C-alpha positions in Angstrom: -8.3 -5.3 59.4 -8.3 -1.7 58.1 -4.5 -1.7 58.3 -4.3 -4.9 56.3 -6.8 -3.5 53.6 -4.7 -0.1 53.5 -1.4 -2.2 53.1 -3.0 -4.3 50.2 -4.4 -1.1 48.5 -0.9 0.5 48.7 0.7 -2.7 47.2 -1.8 -2.7 44.4 -1.1 1.1 43.7 2.6 0.3 43.7 2.3 -2.5 41.3 0.2 -0.4 39.0 2.8 2.4 39.0 5.6 -0.2 38.3 3.7 -1.6 35.3 2.9 1.9 34.0 6.4 3.0 34.1 7.6 -0.3 32.3 5.0 0.5 29.5 6.3 4.0 28.9 8.9 4.6 26.2 11.7 7.1 26.9 9.9 10.3 25.6 6.9 9.3 27.7 9.1 8.6 30.7 10.8 12.0 30.5 7.4 13.7 30.4 6.3 11.5 33.4 9.4 12.5 35.5 8.9 16.2 34.7 5.2 15.9 35.9 6.4 14.1 39.0 8.8 16.9 39.9 6.0 19.4 39.8 3.7 17.3 42.0 6.1 15.8 44.5 8.0 18.3 46.9 10.9 16.1 47.4 11.8 15.0 43.9 14.5 16.9 42.0 15.7 16.3 38.4 19.2 16.6 37.1 19.0 17.0 33.2 21.9 16.2 30.9 23.9 19.1 29.5 22.6 18.5 26.0 19.3 17.4 25.0 20.3 15.2 22.0 22.9 12.5 21.5 23.5 11.7 17.8 22.4 8.3 16.4 25.4 5.8 15.7 23.9 5.3 12.3 24.3 7.8 9.4 20.9 8.9 8.2 20.0 11.3 5.5 19.0 14.5 7.1 20.7 13.6 10.4 21.1 16.5 12.9 24.3 17.4 14.6 24.3 18.0 18.3 23.6 21.7 18.3 23.0 23.2 21.8 21.3 26.3 20.1 18.3 24.0 19.1 15.2 23.6 21.4 14.2 20.2 22.6 11.2 20.3 20.3 13.3 21.2 17.2 15.7 18.4 17.9 12.9 15.8 18.3 11.2 17.1 15.2 14.5 16.9 13.2 14.7 13.3 14.4 11.7 12.6 12.1 14.1 11.8 9.3 15.1 8.6 11.2 11.4 7.9 12.2 9.2 5.3 10.5 5.6 5.6 9.1 3.1 3.0 9.3 3.2 2.7 5.5 7.0 2.6 5.4 7.1 -0.1 7.9 4.6 -2.3 5.7 6.6 -1.5 2.6 9.7 -2.8 4.3 7.9 -6.0 5.1 6.7 -6.3 1.4 10.3 -5.8 0.1 11.4 -8.6 2.4 9.0 -11.0 0.6 11.1 -10.5 -2.6 8.1 -11.0 -4.8 8.0 -10.7 -8.6 7.7 -7.1 -9.9 4.0 -7.5 -11.0 3.0 -8.7 -7.5 5.2 -6.1 -5.8 3.3 -3.4 -7.8 0.0 -4.7 -6.5 1.1 -5.0 -3.0 2.4 -1.5 -2.8 -1.0 -0.2 -4.2 -2.8 -2.2 -1.5 -0.6 -0.9 1.3 -1.0 2.7 0.0 -4.9 2.1 -0.1 -5.2 1.2 3.7 -7.2 3.7 5.6 -6.0 5.5 8.7 -6.8 2.4 10.8 -5.3 -0.2 8.6 -8.4 -1.5 6.9 -8.5 -2.2 3.2 -11.9 -1.0 2.1 -11.6 -1.1 -1.7 -12.7 -4.3 -3.0 -10.6 -6.7 -4.9 -12.6 -6.2 -8.0 -12.1 -2.5 -8.0 -8.3 -2.9 -7.5 -8.2 -5.4 -10.3 -9.9 -2.9 -12.6 -7.6 0.0 -11.7 -4.4 -2.1 -12.1 -5.5 -4.2 -15.1 -4.9 -7.6 -13.3 -7.0 -10.6 -12.4 -9.2 -10.5 -9.3 -7.8 -13.8 -8.2 -4.3 -12.2 -8.2 -5.4 -9.2 -6.2 -7.0 -11.6 -3.7 -3.7 -13.6 -3.1 -1.9 -10.3 -2.5 -4.5 -9.2 0.0 -3.9 -12.5 1.8 -0.1 -11.5 1.9 -0.9 -8.1 3.2 -3.0 -9.7 5.9 -0.1 -11.9 6.8 1.9 -8.7 7.7 2.5 -7.0 11.2 0.5 -5.8 13.0 -2.0 -8.5 13.0 -5.3 -7.6 11.6 -3.9 -5.1 8.9 -5.5 -5.4 5.5 -8.9 -6.5 6.9 -12.0 -5.3 5.0 -13.9 -4.6 8.2 -13.8 -5.0 11.9 -15.2 -8.6 11.9 -12.4 -9.8 9.6 -9.8 -7.8 11.6 -10.7 -9.6 14.7 -10.7 -12.9 13.0 -7.2 -12.4 11.6 -5.9 -11.8 15.1 -7.7 -14.7 16.6 -6.4 -17.1 13.9 -2.8 -16.0 14.6 -3.1 -16.3 18.4 -2.7 -19.8 19.9 -4.6 -21.5 21.6 -7.5 -21.8 19.0 -10.8 -20.6 20.1 -13.7 -21.7 18.1 -16.2 -20.0 20.5 -14.4 -16.5 20.0 -14.5 -16.9 16.2 -18.3 -17.7 16.2 -19.0 -14.7 18.4 -17.0 -12.5 16.0 -18.9 -14.0 13.1 -22.3 -13.2 14.4 -22.7 -11.9 17.9 -20.5 -8.8 18.3 -23.6 -6.6 19.0 -24.7 -9.1 21.7 -21.1 -9.1 23.2 -21.1 -5.2 23.3 -24.3 -5.4 25.4 -22.8 -8.2 27.5 -25.7 -10.5 26.8 -23.5 -13.5 27.6 -26.5 -15.9 28.5 -28.1 -15.2 25.1 -24.8 -15.9 23.3 -24.3 -19.1 25.3 -27.8 -20.4 24.4 -27.4 -19.6 20.7 -23.9 -21.3 20.5 -24.9 -24.1 23.0 -21.8 -23.6 25.1 -21.2 -22.8 28.7 -21.7 -19.1 29.8 -18.3 -19.2 31.4 -16.6 -20.1 28.0 -18.5 -17.3 26.3 -17.3 -14.8 29.0 -13.7 -16.0 28.5 -14.0 -15.7 24.8 -15.5 -12.3 25.0 -12.6 -11.1 27.2 -10.2 -12.4 24.6 -11.9 -10.6 21.8 -11.9 -7.3 23.8 -8.1 -7.8 24.2 -7.7 -7.4 20.5 -6.9 -4.3 18.6 -9.9 -3.0 16.6 -7.6 -0.5 14.7 -4.3 -2.3 13.8 -2.8 1.1 12.6 -4.5 3.3 15.2 -5.0 6.2 12.8 -1.4 6.1 11.7 -1.7 5.1 8.0 -1.1 7.3 5.1 2.1 9.3 4.5 2.1 10.9 8.0 4.8 10.1 10.5 3.4 8.0 13.4 5.2 10.4 15.8 8.4 12.2 16.2 10.6 9.8 18.1 13.8 9.2 19.5 14.7 5.5 19.6 14.7 3.7 23.0 17.6 1.7 22.0 20.1 1.0 19.1 21.3 -2.4 17.8 24.7 -2.0 16.4 27.0 -4.6 14.7 30.5 -4.6 15.9 33.0 -7.1 14.2 30.0 -9.4 13.4 28.6 -9.3 16.9 25.4 -7.5 17.7 25.3 -5.1 20.7 22.5 -3.2 22.4 22.9 0.4 23.4 20.1 1.7 25.6 19.4 5.3 24.5 18.5 6.7 27.9 21.1 9.4 27.8 18.8 12.4 27.8 16.6 11.1 30.6 16.8 13.2 33.8 18.5 11.6 36.8 16.0 11.6 39.8 17.3 12.6 43.2 15.4 13.1 46.5 15.8 16.2 48.6 16.5 15.0 52.1 16.3 18.3 53.9 12.6 17.9 54.8 13.4 14.9 57.0 15.1 17.3 59.6 11.9 19.4 59.7 9.8 16.3 60.3 12.2 15.2 63.1 12.0 18.7 64.7 8.3 18.7 65.0 8.1 22.1 63.3 5.5 20.7 60.8 1.9 20.1 61.5 0.7 16.4 61.5 -0.9 17.0 58.1 2.1 18.6 56.5 4.3 15.9 58.0 2.2 13.1 56.6 2.1 14.9 53.2 6.0 15.0 53.0 6.4 11.3 54.3 4.0 10.3 51.5 6.1 12.3 49.0 9.2 10.5 50.2 7.5 7.0 49.9 6.4 7.8 46.4 9.9 9.1 45.4 11.6 6.1 46.8 9.2 3.7 44.9 9.7 5.5 41.8 13.5 5.2 42.0 13.1 1.5 42.6 10.7 1.0 39.8 12.9 2.9 37.4 15.7 0.5 38.1 13.4 -2.5 37.6 12.1 -0.9 34.3 15.7 -0.4 33.1 16.8 -4.0 33.9 13.7 -5.7 32.6 13.7 -3.7 29.3 17.4 -4.4 28.9 16.7 -8.2 29.4 13.9 -8.3 27.0 15.7 -6.3 24.3 18.8 -8.5 24.5 16.6 -11.6 24.2 14.9 -10.2 21.2 18.4 -9.3 19.7 19.4 -13.0 20.0 16.1 -14.4 18.6 16.0 -11.8 15.7 19.9 -11.9 14.9 19.1 -12.6 11.3 16.9 -9.6 11.0 19.6 -7.2 12.4 22.3 -8.7 10.3 20.5 -9.3 7.0 17.6 -6.9 7.1 13.6 -7.1 6.6 12.4 -10.5 5.4 14.6 -12.4 7.9 12.5 -12.2 11.0 12.2 -15.4 13.0 8.9 -16.6 14.8 8.7 -14.9 18.2 5.8 -14.2 20.6 5.4 -12.7 24.0 4.9 -16.1 25.3 8.1 -17.5 24.0 10.1 -14.6 25.4 8.4 -14.8 28.7 9.3 -18.5 29.0 12.8 -17.8 28.1 13.2 -14.9 30.5 11.0 -16.5 33.4 8.7 -13.4 33.2 4.9 -13.1 33.0 3.6 -12.7 29.5 2.0 -9.5 30.5 5.3 -8.0 31.6 7.0 -8.8 28.3 4.0 -7.2 26.5 4.4 -4.0 28.6 8.1 -3.9 28.2 7.5 -4.0 24.4 4.7 -1.6 24.0 5.5 1.7 22.4 9.2 1.2 22.3 11.2 1.9 19.2 14.7 0.7 18.1 17.2 1.8 15.4 19.4 -0.5 13.5 21.3 -0.2 10.2 18.0 -0.8 8.4 16.1 2.1 9.9 13.9 2.8 12.9 11.1 0.3 13.8 8.7 -0.5 16.5 9.9 -3.2 18.8 6.3 -4.8 18.2 7.2 -5.3 14.6 9.7 -8.0 15.4 7.1 -10.2 16.9 5.8 -12.5 14.1 3.7 -15.6 14.1 4.9 -19.1 13.2 4.0 -20.4 9.8 1.2 -22.9 10.0 0.4 -24.6 13.4 2.3 -24.4 16.7 4.5 -27.4 15.8 5.8 -25.7 12.7 9.0 -23.7 13.5 9.5 -21.1 10.8 8.2 -17.5 10.8 6.0 -16.2 8.0 9.1 -14.3 6.6 11.4 -17.3 6.7 9.1 -19.7 5.0 8.1 -17.5 2.2 11.7 -16.5 1.5 13.0 -20.2 1.8 10.1 -21.3 -0.5 11.0 -18.8 -3.2 14.7 -19.6 -3.1 14.0 -23.4 -3.3 11.7 -23.0 -6.4 14.1 -20.6 -8.2 17.0 -22.9 -7.7 15.1 -26.2 -8.6 16.5 -28.1 -11.7 14.9 -27.6 -15.2 12.1 -30.3 -15.8 12.3 -31.6 -12.2 10.3 -29.1 -10.1 9.8 -30.1 -6.6 6.5 -31.3 -5.3 4.9 -29.5 -2.2 5.9 -32.5 -0.2 9.6 -32.3 -1.4 9.6 -28.5 -0.8 8.3 -29.2 2.8 11.0 -31.8 3.4 13.7 -29.5 2.2 12.5 -26.4 4.3 12.5 -28.8 7.3 16.0 -29.9 6.5 16.9 -26.1 6.5 15.4 -25.9 10.1 12.1 -24.6 9.0 9.7 -27.4 9.8 6.4 -26.9 7.8 3.6 -29.2 6.7 2.8 -29.9 3.0 -0.4 -28.1 3.3 1.3 -24.9 4.4 3.8 -25.0 1.6 0.8 -25.4 -0.7 -0.9 -22.5 0.8 2.0 -20.1 0.6 2.8 -21.2 -2.9 -0.6 -20.3 -3.9 -0.4 -17.0 -2.2 2.8 -16.2 -4.2 1.0 -17.2 -7.4 3.5 -20.0 -8.0 2.0 -22.8 -10.2 2.2 -26.5 -9.2 5.2 -28.7 -9.9 3.6 -30.2 -13.0 2.6 -26.8 -14.2 6.2 -25.5 -13.7 7.6 -28.4 -15.4 5.5 -27.9 -18.5 6.6 -24.4 -18.7 10.3 -25.1 -18.9 
């Protein structure tokens, strides 16, 4: 029984190590391997001859591969290719192709976010500063709240959690009610009290509370403002070659792990004490597992990235504003992986393409409307604006006609979704547009 328990514990620890390595980006992995070398007697690392391989993209301030620079200097000089939280949001804003007046309000709102992504300035105060109507500001706030990461632009924690819950299927009315009025009780784990107040089973309350705890209470995690999120080297590049997209994993500067086998002869000779022999054998076991897990990490990340590349081809070819709807669940189903595996593979990873450097997570966007509606937030907004811009004079399309045309373009949306987004963009009704022409 003790042996079985020990084996189960060993398998659990191995799985935890595997999942941890999958979650690390390349810079974190390099640091992890360096720590492993100092703590494991049989692990040796072979580092590449140069610390830096130039990006395949020309960037202002790009740094040549100069062996005289230290690793820290090289990474810091890569900041020119790095992204800031504000920069990422502004790119998403540019992709909406809003009228200049709305664009100005959006930029003001984005720059007004605090370090955690909350918008604490009221719509009334913003309207007064910019000299615009409160209603227009509120519509722009809704647009900001539709950006990635989910929860950005919320006024407070409660709204931040609500925004995330609303985006994530399946719908959970109990979780929304807990967020609205029982966060204090949830923090104290008073599940029975919440269940009685909401008149729902305690088990449902516990499931909903667990879901709420999985949300991000700080969408920007202290990374707002004009401060670089971190000095980064992209984990992979997406390049265009004769109209075809290609993924290049940027693992050149990662050290190659090797295992010193000389200790095996000492173990076989009996020259080591039982304690020392057990210690070395455990080191060998850990080293072999890490080598296996690194191979799994690389193959899994490659599969996930190539799948993202296929789904988001329009983004890589045409730029911000062309993201398709995509979720951890949809990728997990396509790749036959667990949803949590996809989430870990995506976590903390960065990519570089011709449009700049972005977090991989920024390509995960929700569908417009309900789960049966196929277009992403970006695609529906852009398609809606293009249709209205091209409509014939005096014959403006109704919301139903706009929904039908978007559906014909492969963006199935309901009339109510079109009406909602049209209002968010400040576009009048069909009759009002006709009367203005």
